[in-house]
C-alpha positions as CSV (number, residue, x, y, z in Angstrom):
1,M,4.7,8.7,-27.1
2,A,1.5,6.7,-26.2
3,N,-0.2,7.0,-23.1
4,S,-1.2,3.5,-23.0
5,R,2.5,2.2,-22.0
6,I,4.1,2.2,-18.5
7,Q,6.8,4.7,-18.7
8,T,10.3,2.8,-17.8
9,D,11.5,6.2,-16.2
10,S,8.7,6.7,-13.9
11,P,8.8,6.2,-10.3
12,L,5.8,4.3,-10.4
13,S,7.1,1.5,-12.8
14,R,10.4,1.1,-10.8
15,R,8.6,0.8,-7.6
16,I,6.5,-2.0,-9.1
17,V,9.4,-3.5,-10.7
18,R,11.4,-3.3,-7.5
19,S,8.6,-5.1,-5.7
20,F,8.1,-7.5,-8.1
21,L,11.6,-8.9,-8.1
22,H,11.9,-8.6,-4.1
23,F,8.6,-10.7,-4.5
24,L,10.5,-13.4,-6.7
25,D,13.4,-13.5,-4.3
26,S,11.3,-14.3,-1.4
27,V,9.2,-17.5,-2.9
28,E,10.7,-20.8,-3.5
29,P,10.5,-21.7,-7.0
30,A,8.1,-24.6,-7.9
31,P,9.6,-27.7,-9.6
32,G,10.5,-27.5,-13.2
33,V,10.5,-23.9,-13.0
34,D,13.4,-22.3,-15.5
35,L,15.9,-20.8,-13.2
36,E,18.0,-19.6,-15.5
37,G,15.4,-18.1,-17.4
38,L,13.9,-16.0,-14.4
39,E,17.8,-14.8,-14.2
40,V,17.8,-13.3,-17.2
41,A,14.3,-11.6,-16.7
42,R,15.7,-10.3,-13.5
43,E,18.8,-8.8,-15.3
44,C,16.7,-7.1,-17.8
45,L,14.1,-5.9,-15.5
46,T,17.1,-4.2,-13.9
47,E,18.7,-2.9,-17.0
48,V,15.6,-1.7,-18.6
49,F,14.2,-0.1,-15.4
50,K,18.0,1.5,-14.4
51,L,17.6,-0.6,-10.8
52,D,21.3,-0.5,-10.8
53,S,21.8,3.1,-10.9
54,P,23.4,4.6,-7.7
55,S,20.4,7.6,-7.8
56,A,17.4,5.2,-8.8
57,D,14.8,6.2,-6.1
58,G,17.8,6.5,-3.4
59,Q,18.8,2.8,-3.6
60,R,16.5,2.3,-0.8
61,K,15.1,-0.9,0.5
62,P,12.3,-2.2,-1.5
63,D,8.6,-1.7,-0.6
64,S,7.1,-4.3,1.3
65,L,4.3,-6.2,-0.5
66,I,2.2,-6.6,2.4
67,D,2.3,-2.5,2.1
68,I,2.1,-2.3,-1.9
69,F,1.0,-5.6,-3.4
70,N,-0.6,-8.6,-2.2
71,S,0.4,-10.9,-5.3
72,L,1.8,-10.8,-8.6
73,Q,-1.6,-10.4,-10.1
74,A,-2.3,-7.1,-8.0
75,S,1.2,-5.9,-9.1
76,D,0.1,-6.8,-12.8
77,A,-3.3,-5.0,-12.2
78,L,-1.4,-1.8,-10.7
79,G,0.7,-1.5,-14.0
80,I,-2.2,-1.5,-16.4
81,K,-4.8,0.4,-14.0
82,S,-2.6,3.2,-13.1
83,D,-1.5,3.9,-16.5
84,N,-5.5,3.8,-17.8
85,A,-5.6,6.6,-14.9
86,H,-2.4,8.3,-16.3
87,S,-4.3,8.9,-19.5
88,S,-7.9,9.4,-18.9
89,S,-7.8,11.7,-16.0
90,S,-10.3,14.4,-16.7
91,A,-8.2,16.7,-14.2
92,Q,-6.9,19.9,-16.1
93,N,-5.5,24.6,-11.0
94,M,-6.1,42.5,2.7
95,D,-6.3,45.4,3.1
96,A,-9.7,44.9,4.4
97,K,-10.9,42.7,7.1
98,F,-13.8,40.7,5.0
99,S,-16.5,39.1,7.0
100,E,-16.1,36.0,5.4
101,A,-12.6,35.6,4.6
102,S,-10.3,33.3,6.5
103,K,-12.4,31.6,9.0
104,S,-14.6,29.8,6.1
105,M,-12.3,29.2,3.6
106,G,-11.9,25.8,4.1
107,E,-15.2,24.6,4.7
108,D,-15.4,20.8,5.4
109,W,-18.5,20.2,3.4
110,T,-17.7,16.3,2.4
111,E,-19.7,14.4,-0.2
112,E,-21.2,11.1,0.6
113,P,-18.5,8.2,0.3
114,D,-18.4,5.9,-2.5
115,S,-19.1,2.5,-1.6
116,T,-17.3,0.8,-4.7
117,G,-13.6,0.3,-4.9
118,V,-10.3,-1.0,-5.6
119,S,-7.7,-2.5,-4.0
120,K,-5.3,-0.4,-1.7
121,D,-2.4,-1.5,-4.0
122,E,-4.4,-0.5,-7.5
123,L,-5.5,2.6,-5.5
124,F,-1.6,3.5,-4.5
125,G,-1.0,3.2,-8.3
126,Q,-3.8,5.6,-9.5
127,F,-2.8,8.0,-7.0
128,F,1.1,7.8,-8.4
129,A,-0.5,8.2,-11.8
130,A,-2.3,11.3,-11.2
131,L,0.9,12.9,-9.5
132,E,2.8,12.0,-12.5
133,K,0.6,13.4,-15.1
134,F,0.6,16.8,-13.2
135,H,4.4,16.9,-13.2
136,Y,4.4,16.4,-9.4
137,F,8.1,14.5,-9.2
138,R,10.8,16.7,-10.0
139,T,13.5,15.5,-12.4
140,M,17.2,15.3,-10.9
141,P,19.7,16.4,-13.2
142,D,20.9,12.6,-14.0
143,G,17.1,12.3,-15.4
144,N,15.7,10.5,-12.4
145,D,13.1,11.3,-10.2
146,D,13.7,13.2,-7.0
147,P,13.6,10.1,-4.7
148,S,12.6,12.5,-1.7
149,Q,9.6,13.3,-3.5
150,V,8.7,10.1,-4.3
151,D,9.3,8.8,-0.5
152,K,7.1,12.0,0.6
153,A,4.3,10.9,-1.8
154,S,4.4,7.5,-0.7
155,R,4.0,8.5,2.8
156,I,1.1,11.2,2.5
157,F,-0.8,8.3,0.4
158,H,0.0,5.6,3.7
159,D,-1.4,8.6,6.1
160,A,-4.3,9.2,4.2
161,I,-5.2,5.7,3.7
162,N,-5.2,5.0,7.8
163,E,-7.0,7.8,8.0
164,M,-9.6,6.9,5.8
165,E,-9.7,3.4,7.6
166,K,-10.1,5.2,10.7
167,S,-13.3,7.5,9.2
168,G,-14.7,4.1,8.1
169,A,-14.6,4.4,4.5
170,H,-13.1,1.1,3.5
171,A,-13.9,1.8,0.0
172,Y,-10.5,1.9,-1.6
173,N,-11.0,4.5,-4.9
174,Q,-10.2,8.2,-6.0
175,K,-13.1,9.8,-4.8
176,N,-12.9,8.5,-1.1
177,L,-9.1,9.3,-1.3
178,A,-9.4,12.6,-2.6
179,E,-12.0,13.6,0.1
180,I,-9.4,12.7,2.5
181,F,-6.9,15.0,1.1
182,K,-9.6,17.8,1.2
183,C,-10.3,17.4,4.8
184,Q,-6.4,17.6,5.7
185,G,-6.5,20.5,3.4
186,N,-9.0,22.1,5.7
187,R,-7.4,21.1,8.8
188,V,-4.0,22.9,7.7
189,M,-5.8,25.8,6.4
190,Q,-7.4,26.2,10.3
191,S,-3.3,26.2,11.2
192,Q,-2.8,28.9,8.9
193,Q,-0.4,26.2,6.9
194,Y,-1.3,27.6,3.4
195,S,1.4,26.2,1.3
196,D,0.7,22.5,2.7
197,A,-3.1,23.0,2.2
198,I,-2.6,24.2,-1.6
199,E,-0.5,20.7,-2.1
200,L,-3.3,18.6,-0.6
201,Y,-6.3,20.3,-2.7
202,S,-4.1,19.7,-5.4
203,F,-4.0,16.1,-4.6
204,A,-7.4,16.0,-4.3
205,I,-8.0,17.8,-7.8
206,A,-5.1,15.5,-9.3
207,L,-7.7,12.5,-8.3
208,C,-11.2,14.2,-8.9
209,G,-10.7,17.3,-11.4
210,N,-14.5,17.8,-11.7
211,N,-15.0,18.6,-8.2
212,A,-15.8,22.7,-7.4
213,V,-15.3,22.2,-3.7
214,Y,-11.5,21.4,-4.0
215,Y,-10.7,24.3,-6.5
216,S,-12.5,26.5,-4.4
217,N,-10.6,25.7,-1.4
218,R,-7.3,25.9,-3.1
219,A,-8.5,29.5,-4.4
220,A,-8.8,30.3,-0.7
221,A,-5.5,29.1,0.0
222,Y,-3.9,30.8,-2.7
223,T,-5.6,34.2,-1.7
224,Q,-4.0,33.6,1.9
225,I,-0.5,33.7,0.2
226,H,-1.3,36.9,-2.2
227,Q,-1.1,34.5,-5.1
228,Y,-4.5,36.3,-6.3
229,A,-4.2,35.4,-10.0
230,E,-3.9,31.6,-9.1
231,A,-7.0,32.1,-6.7
232,V,-8.9,34.0,-9.7
233,R,-8.3,31.1,-12.2
234,D,-9.0,28.3,-9.5
235,C,-12.5,30.2,-8.8
236,L,-13.1,31.0,-12.3
237,K,-12.6,26.9,-12.6
238,S,-15.0,26.0,-9.8
239,I,-17.9,27.9,-11.2
240,D,-17.2,26.8,-15.1
241,I,-17.9,22.9,-12.8
242,D,-20.8,24.4,-10.5
243,P,-22.2,27.7,-12.1
244,N,-24.5,27.4,-8.5
245,Y,-21.8,27.4,-5.8
246,S,-22.0,30.3,-4.4
247,K,-18.5,30.3,-2.4
248,A,-16.9,29.9,-5.6
249,Y,-18.3,33.4,-6.6
250,S,-17.6,35.0,-3.1
251,R,-14.3,33.8,-3.1
252,L,-13.8,35.1,-6.6
253,G,-14.8,38.9,-5.1
254,L,-12.4,38.4,-2.6
255,A,-9.4,37.7,-5.2
256,Y,-10.6,40.4,-7.4
257,Y,-10.8,42.6,-4.4
258,A,-7.3,41.8,-3.1
259,Q,-5.9,43.1,-6.8
260,G,-7.5,46.3,-6.3
261,N,-10.1,45.4,-8.9
262,Y,-13.4,46.4,-7.3
263,N,-15.6,46.6,-9.7
264,D,-15.4,42.8,-10.9
265,A,-15.2,42.1,-7.1
266,I,-19.0,43.6,-6.9
267,E,-20.0,42.5,-10.3
268,K,-18.3,39.1,-10.9
269,G,-18.0,37.8,-7.8
270,F,-20.1,39.4,-4.6
271,K,-23.3,40.0,-6.6
272,K,-23.4,36.5,-8.2
273,A,-22.9,35.2,-4.8
274,L,-25.7,37.1,-3.3
275,Q,-28.1,36.2,-6.0
276,L,-27.4,32.2,-5.1
277,D,-27.2,33.1,-1.2
278,P,-29.7,35.9,-0.7
279,N,-29.5,36.0,3.1
280,N,-25.7,35.8,3.4
281,E,-24.8,39.1,5.5
282,A,-21.2,38.5,5.0
283,V,-21.5,38.8,1.7
284,K,-23.6,41.8,2.0
285,E,-21.0,43.6,3.7
286,N,-18.4,42.7,1.5
287,I,-20.5,44.4,-1.2
288,R,-20.4,47.5,1.0
289,M,-17.0,47.3,1.3
290,A,-16.3,47.1,-2.2
291,E,-18.7,49.6,-3.2
292,Q,-16.7,52.2,-0.8
293,K,-13.6,51.1,-2.3
294,L,-14.6,52.0,-5.2
295,R,-16.2,55.4,-4.6
296,E,-13.0,56.5,-2.9
297,E,-11.0,55.3,-6.2
298,R,-13.6,57.3,-8.4
299,Q,-13.3,60.4,-6.2
300,R,-9.5,60.5,-6.1
301,T,-9.3,59.9,-9.7
302,G,-11.8,62.8,-10.2
303,W,-9.8,65.0,-7.9
304,D,-6.5,64.0,-9.8
305,Q,-8.3,64.9,-13.1
306,N,-9.2,68.5,-11.8
307,F,-5.8,69.0,-10.3
308,F,-4.6,69.2,-13.8
309,V,-7.0,71.5,-15.5
310,H,-6.1,74.8,-16.0
């Protein structure tokens, strides 16, 4: 199936068509307009996009054009730009009291805002297209997308837009929206809502998959809920994006340590972090703790071997 064509079964396309039909119903046709042709078009769109299905998006009221589309031209642009975003997105995901650990896991590092942007409606489409690409929307037994997730994603988007506007970043683009999701993720991390943080960081990654901080922050959240393999994966991705990002190495060391892999924690994580940040006392302490664990492990193994020697 070609990625350059909008999918009729996606929640984004159904929202576009439902809003478009609502728009047609709200305007007075100009003289000479083929009213019968318009009615046929309505029926075709309703059938093709399954808008008459009882479960199609929960049969909820169409979104206001003020919130989603400013004009018919905006809705057309949304369909095209969202699809392009869908096809071209580059995004591809303790035993000890560590000195760095949870306090610094969700740092509030923020990029300079991007002053170039699109309309709010186009950004909405790009966001939904990014989520679809990462299979965020669950499919119901009847083949339709879970309407509760569609509503949740819409609410999260509008909450982020409100925060973006309050922060003074009025350029609507994926980079600025991703930064908002990252900042929201940092806040819920501090509240120990780690699953929510993972979701918000994942939204940021879906929009800007080449940002080392987003992967590193999500790794921190994964570590907190003991999903260490996922944390290692995200740290390695962060390092791949930015080989000089010391915090990614430090968090990689924390994840390896939690797995009991003390050698890799030292050699692949903490020591690399210390090379990049030589004055980081927390990393130095983590190395000492991991080395102690490694010595204990080797002594225990040696004791066991001697025990069975006859």
